[in-house]
C-alpha positions in Angstrom: 0.0 0.0 0.0 1.5 3.4 -0.9 2.6 5.5 2.1 3.1 9.2 1.6 6.0 11.1 3.2 3.7 12.9 5.8 3.8 16.6 6.3 5.7 16.3 9.6 8.5 14.5 7.8 8.5 17.1 5.1 8.5 19.9 7.7 11.7 18.3 9.3 13.5 18.3 5.9 12.3 21.8 5.1 13.7 23.1 8.4 17.1 21.6 7.5 17.2 23.0 4.0 15.6 26.4 4.7 16.5 27.1 8.4 15.7 30.8 8.2 12.4 30.5 6.4 9.2 31.3 8.4 7.2 28.0 8.2 3.7 26.9 9.0 2.1 23.4 8.9 -1.6 23.1 7.8 -3.8 20.1 8.3 -7.3 19.4 9.4 -6.2 17.9 12.7 -3.9 20.8 13.7 -6.4 22.5 16.0 -9.8 24.0 16.2 -11.6 25.7 13.3 -10.8 29.0 14.9 -7.1 28.2 15.0 -7.1 27.1 11.4 -8.8 30.3 10.3 -6.1 32.2 12.3 -3.3 30.5 10.4 -5.0 31.2 7.1 -5.3 34.9 8.0 -1.6 35.0 8.9 -0.7 33.3 5.6 -2.8 35.9 3.7 -1.0 38.7 5.5 2.4 37.3 4.3 3.7 36.2 7.8 5.1 32.9 6.4 7.6 32.0 3.7 6.8 28.3 3.4 3.4 26.6 3.8 3.5 22.8 4.3 0.0 21.3 4.1 -2.4 18.6 3.2 -5.3 18.9 0.7 -6.8 21.5 3.1 -4.5 24.1 1.4 -6.2 23.5 -2.0 -9.8 24.3 -0.9 -10.6 27.7 -2.4 -8.2 29.9 -0.5 -6.7 33.0 -2.0 -3.2 33.9 -1.0 -2.1 37.0 -2.9 1.6 36.6 -2.2 1.8 32.9 -3.0 3.7 32.4 -6.2 5.1 28.9 -6.0 3.4 25.6 -5.3 4.9 22.1 -5.1 2.9 18.8 -4.9 4.7 15.7 -3.6 3.5 12.3 -4.7 1.1 14.0 -7.1 0.0 10.7 -8.6 -0.7 9.0 -5.3 -4.5 9.3 -5.8 -4.3 7.3 -9.0 -3.5 4.1 -7.1 -6.7 3.6 -5.2 -8.7 1.5 -7.7 -11.3 4.2 -8.1 -12.8 4.5 -11.6 -12.9 8.3 -11.0 -9.4 8.5 -9.7 -8.0 10.3 -12.7 -10.8 12.9 -12.7 -10.4 13.5 -8.9 -6.7 13.8 -9.2 -6.9 16.2 -12.1 -9.4 18.4 -10.2 -7.3 18.4 -7.0 -4.0 19.2 -8.8 -5.8 22.0 -10.7 -7.1 23.4 -7.4 -3.8 23.3 -5.6 -1.6 24.6 -8.3 -4.1 27.3 -8.9 -3.3 28.7 -5.5 -0.1 30.2 -7.1 -0.1 33.5 -9.0 -3.8 34.3 -8.5 -3.0 38.0 -8.2 -0.7 40.3 -10.2 2.4 38.1 -9.7 3.2 35.2 -12.0 2.9 31.8 -10.4 4.5 28.4 -11.0 3.6 24.9 -10.0 5.8 21.7 -9.7 4.4 18.2 -9.6 6.4 15.2 -8.3 5.3 12.1 -10.2 6.5 8.6 -11.0 4.2 8.5 -14.0 5.0 11.6 -16.1 3.3 10.1 -19.2 0.0 9.6 -17.4 -2.9 11.5 -19.1 -3.5 13.5 -15.9 0.1 14.7 -15.7 0.3 15.4 -19.4 -2.9 17.4 -19.2 -1.6 19.4 -16.2 1.6 20.2 -18.0 -0.2 21.3 -21.2 -3.1 23.0 -19.4 -5.4 21.0 -21.5 -8.6 20.6 -19.5 -10.8 19.8 -22.5 -8.3 17.3 -23.9 -8.2 15.5 -20.5 -12.0 15.2 -20.2 -12.3 14.0 -23.8 -9.7 11.2 -23.1 -11.4 10.4 -19.7 -14.9 10.0 -21.4 -13.4 7.8 -24.1 -11.7 5.6 -21.5 -14.9 5.2 -19.5 -17.0 4.4 -22.6 -14.5 1.7 -23.6 -14.5 0.2 -20.1 -18.3 0.4 -19.7 -17.9 2.7 -16.7 -20.2 5.5 -15.6 -21.9 7.3 -17.3 -21.8 4.6 -19.9 -22.4 1.7 -17.5 -23.3 1.1 -13.8 -21.5 0.0 -10.7 -22.4 -1.3 -7.3 -20.0 -1.5 -4.4 -20.5 -4.0 -1.6 -18.4 -3.3 1.5 -18.3 -6.1 3.9 -16.9 -5.2 7.3 -16.2 -7.0 10.6 -14.0 -6.8 13.6 -11.8 -9.6 12.2 -10.4 -9.6 8.7 -11.0 -13.3 8.1 -14.7 -12.9 9.0 -15.2 -10.1 6.5 -13.2 -11.9 3.8 -15.0 -15.3 4.2 -18.4 -13.7 4.1 -17.4 -11.8 1.0 -16.3 -15.0 -0.6 -19.6 -16.6 0.4 -21.5 -13.7 -1.3 -19.5 -14.3 -4.5 -20.2 -18.0 -4.5 -24.0 -17.5 -4.3 -24.2 -14.6 -6.8 -26.8 -15.4 -9.5 -25.0 -16.3 -12.7 -25.9 -16.0 -16.4 -26.9 -12.4 -16.5 -25.5 -10.8 -19.7 -23.9 -7.5 -19.2 -22.9 -8.2 -15.6 -19.4 -8.7 -14.2 -18.3 -9.3 -10.6 -14.9 -8.3 -9.2 -13.3 -9.2 -5.9 -13.3 -9.8 -3.1 -10.3 -7.6 -2.2 -9.5 -5.3 0.7 -11.2 -2.0 0.3 -8.8 1.0 -0.6 -9.4 2.1 3.0 -9.0 -1.3 4.5 -9.8 -0.4 8.1 -12.1 2.2 9.7 -12.6 2.6 13.4 -11.1 -0.9 14.1 -13.2 -2.6 11.5 -11.7 -4.5 8.5 -13.3 -3.7 5.2 -13.5 -6.0 2.1 -15.0 -5.0 -1.2 -17.0 -6.7 -4.0 -17.8 -4.7 -7.1 -20.6 -5.4 -9.6 -20.5 -3.8 -13.1 -23.3 -3.8 -15.5 -24.6 -2.2 -18.7 -26.5 1.0 -18.4 -29.9 -0.5 -18.9 -29.4 -3.3 -16.4 -31.5 -3.4 -13.2 -28.5 -3.4 -11.0 -30.4 -2.4 -7.8 -32.8 -5.3 -8.3 -30.0 -7.7 -9.0 -28.2 -6.8 -5.8 -31.4 -7.2 -3.7 -32.1 -10.6 -5.2 -28.4 -11.6 -4.7 -28.4 -10.7 -1.0 -31.7 -12.3 -0.4 -30.2 -15.7 -1.4 -27.2 -15.3 0.9 -26.6 -16.3 4.5 -27.9 -13.8 7.0 -25.4 -11.4 8.4 -24.7 -12.2 12.1 -22.4 -11.0 14.9 -20.4 -7.9 14.0 -20.6 -8.4 10.3 -22.0 -5.6 8.2 -22.8 -5.2 4.5 -22.9 -1.7 3.0 -24.3 -1.3 -0.5 -23.6 1.7 -2.7 -25.3 1.8 -6.1 -23.4 4.0 -8.6 -21.0 5.1 -5.9 -19.4 8.5 -5.9 -16.5 7.4 -3.5 -14.7 4.0 -3.7 -13.0 4.2 -0.3 
């Protein structure tokens, strides 16, 4: 599983390389909302030379004096098995690099990537928004992905990984077969494999656009063993998030 460098680790390296720079760290868990707003006000006033932050920095803030943005592991979001990963990554990178040079001064953005030829990175370098979305639509159509097809995610969770995985395997074994235009994938660990101490395993159903996917899933689960103990099954038809 990919592990990012972490903003604390980055801050340590920045302190070594730029010891005289005024630095601030921004993340959603750094304090209260009032404290975060105070940091943003200080940044806007030009009280810091270097801002080290998470995605929080990208969300619609206007820093007039900010002229340089760097994104580490810019392609990390492409590795989550999310059909919308490319679109989400492109939108986020557009947002965060757009923080630079929003006023009279010229801005520059740098992206660290292990996949410079990826359509997302190429579109960012060229500033080709329309070209990216045309490529993304073509890719989705060829793969039968939304909006040209339908998806259903089944997240099976339990306190023990084996319990969740075994039930997911049971669900796959009793899935009705023979339906044209339907494919089943998994089970695999969900991209976010654990939440609040619960292990999460995912099954994915893909169908053609006109297929009654909701009806299929209801019929499928009705023929499976009942959920007992701490097992839980979460169903998301045409999911927005795949975490």
